[in-house]
Each structure stands twice: as C-alpha cells, then as structure tokens.
C-alpha positions in Angstrom: 67.3 -83.3 -1.4 68.6 -85.8 -4.1 68.7 -89.4 -3.1 70.8 -92.1 -4.6 70.7 -95.8 -3.7 74.1 -97.5 -4.0 74.6 -101.2 -3.9 78.2 -102.3 -3.4 79.7 -105.8 -3.5 82.6 -104.9 -1.2 84.1 -102.0 0.6 84.6 -98.7 -1.4 88.1 -97.4 -1.8 89.1 -93.8 -2.3 88.7 -94.0 -6.1 85.2 -95.4 -5.8 84.2 -92.7 -3.3 85.7 -89.9 -5.5 83.9 -91.2 -8.6 80.5 -91.5 -6.8 80.7 -88.0 -5.4 82.0 -86.7 -8.8 78.8 -88.0 -10.5 76.7 -85.6 -8.5 79.0 -82.6 -7.9 77.1 -80.4 -10.3 73.9 -80.8 -8.4 72.7 -77.7 -6.4 70.8 -80.0 -4.1 72.1 -82.0 -1.1 72.8 -85.6 -2.0 72.0 -88.5 0.3 73.5 -91.9 -0.5 71.7 -95.0 0.8 74.7 -97.4 0.8 73.8 -101.1 0.8 76.3 -103.8 1.4 75.0 -107.4 1.4 76.5 -110.2 3.5 75.8 -113.8 3.1 74.6 -115.1 6.5 72.5 -118.0 5.4 73.6 -121.0 7.5 73.1 -123.4 4.7 75.0 -121.4 2.2 77.8 -120.7 4.7 78.1 -124.3 5.7 78.2 -125.3 2.0 80.9 -122.7 1.3 83.0 -123.7 4.2 82.7 -127.3 3.4 83.8 -126.6 -0.1 87.1 -125.3 1.2 88.3 -128.9 1.8 90.2 -128.8 -1.6 87.8 -131.2 -3.3 87.5 -133.5 -0.3 84.0 -134.4 1.0 83.8 -132.8 4.3 81.5 -133.9 7.1 78.7 -131.5 8.0 79.8 -128.6 10.2 78.7 -128.3 13.8 76.1 -125.7 14.3 78.3 -123.6 16.6 81.0 -123.5 13.8 78.4 -122.3 11.3 77.2 -119.7 13.8 80.7 -118.4 14.5 81.5 -118.2 10.8 78.2 -116.3 10.1 79.0 -113.9 12.9 82.5 -113.3 11.5 81.1 -112.7 8.0 78.6 -110.2 9.4 81.3 -108.5 11.5 83.5 -108.1 8.4 80.6 -106.8 6.4 79.9 -104.2 9.1 83.5 -103.1 9.0 83.4 -102.8 5.2 80.2 -100.8 5.4 81.6 -98.6 8.2 84.8 -97.8 6.2 82.8 -97.1 3.0 80.4 -94.8 4.9 83.4 -93.0 6.4 84.9 -92.4 3.0 81.8 -90.7 1.7 81.2 -88.7 4.9 84.8 -87.5 4.7 83.9 -86.0 1.3 81.0 -84.1 2.9 78.2 -86.5 1.9 75.2 -87.7 3.8 75.1 -91.4 4.0 72.5 -93.9 5.2 74.3 -97.3 5.6 72.5 -100.6 5.4 74.0 -104.0 5.9 71.6 -106.7 4.5 71.6 -110.4 4.4 68.6 -110.5 2.0 68.7 -110.6 -1.7 70.8 -107.6 -2.7 68.6 -106.6 -5.7 65.4 -107.0 -3.7 66.9 -104.8 -1.0 68.0 -102.2 -3.6 64.5 -102.1 -5.0 63.0 -101.7 -1.5 65.4 -98.8 -0.7 64.8 -97.0 -4.0 61.1 -97.2 -3.4 61.0 -96.3 0.3 63.6 -93.5 0.0 62.3 -92.1 -3.3 65.7 -92.4 -4.8 66.2 -90.7 -8.1 68.7 -93.2 -9.3 70.5 -96.4 -8.4 74.2 -97.2 -8.8 75.6 -100.7 -8.5 79.4 -101.2 -8.0 80.6 -104.8 -8.5 83.6 -106.7 -9.7 83.2 -107.9 -13.3 80.9 -111.0 -13.5 81.2 -111.8 -17.2 79.1 -115.0 -17.3 76.3 -113.5 -15.2 76.4 -110.3 -17.2 76.2 -112.3 -20.5 73.0 -114.1 -19.4 71.5 -111.0 -17.7 71.7 -112.5 -14.2 74.0 -109.9 -12.7 72.7 -107.4 -10.1 72.7 -104.6 -12.6 70.5 -106.4 -15.2 68.1 -107.6 -12.5 67.8 -104.1 -11.0 67.2 -102.5 -14.4 64.3 -104.9 -15.0 62.8 -104.1 -11.5 63.4 -100.4 -11.2 61.9 -97.4 -13.0 64.8 -95.1 -12.2 68.1 -94.7 -14.0 70.4 -97.5 -13.0 74.2 -97.3 -13.5 76.6 -100.2 -13.2 80.2 -99.4 -12.4 83.1 -101.7 -12.0 84.5 -101.1 -8.5 88.1 -100.0 -8.0 88.4 -99.0 -11.7 88.7 -95.5 -13.0 85.9 -94.3 -15.3 88.2 -94.2 -18.3 89.0 -97.9 -17.7 85.4 -99.0 -18.0 82.6 -98.7 -20.6 80.0 -96.3 -19.3 
C-alpha cells in the first residue's frame, strides 16, 4: 500500500481530484490518501474575525453564544467540504482517510505523515505570495519538518497553469 498525506485549504473540485489521482496512476500498489482539511475553531480567532467584519468600525465583544454558534457553523462547513472532497476521490476508486482538524495544519500534516508512514505529502492551497516569499506558507513549513517528498500545488488550477 502506498500512502499519501494531502493537506487542502478548501474543498477539492473535479480537476483537483483528477490531478491527484493522476499523480499516482502508474503505481501498481493501492494508494490511500489521508485527506486533511483544517478549520479555524478558536473562539478568540473567530471572535476577532467576526468583529473585523464591521467595515472598519470597532465592534463590541461578541457574546459567547454567538461565538459558539459561529464556530459550530465553521466546523459544519468544513465537514461538508471534507465530505465532498472525500466523495470525489472515492468516486475515482481511491481509498481515503478524511480528517477535519482545528489544530495547526502543518503540525497535523507532520503527525499524519509520521503515524501513517506516508511516502509523500501534497499540499493544495490558493496562492499566498507574501507568505511564500518569506517561507511562511504551509508548503515551506512542511518541507522543513518532513523527510518525505512534499509537493505544493495550486488548487483549482491545471498542472500546465502552475510551476511544478
């Protein structure tokens, strides 16, 4: 069995699923994807984010029940995105171990790679030019922490539209 740890920033689409599967189609072994999707459920971060939506106005602190409801909604949306991504890979005949995490995404990727014995890690994100320039993006952090090949792909973009 060949194991791949995949960290995604948001739900996969058909193109992403096709490209992921295509990377491993020449293998004679069964491929298992450990699919990791992070959600931000920290009450403080969530309250800060929601307060910032006040269009520059200083908003009063949010009531704990509002923060809790918002955190539950974020987690529910994350679970739906993970479920749809898992379904796309399974529809292509792949084995998938889905994981929704509210911890640090790179720390979770490192843990999954080590615990599953993954042979490689793949990270799918939107472009984050400033973070990438300073080496603070998920991919750069993962490459420093892992001793397996780590590939960064831009989500929802064909291979020929990104530098591999």
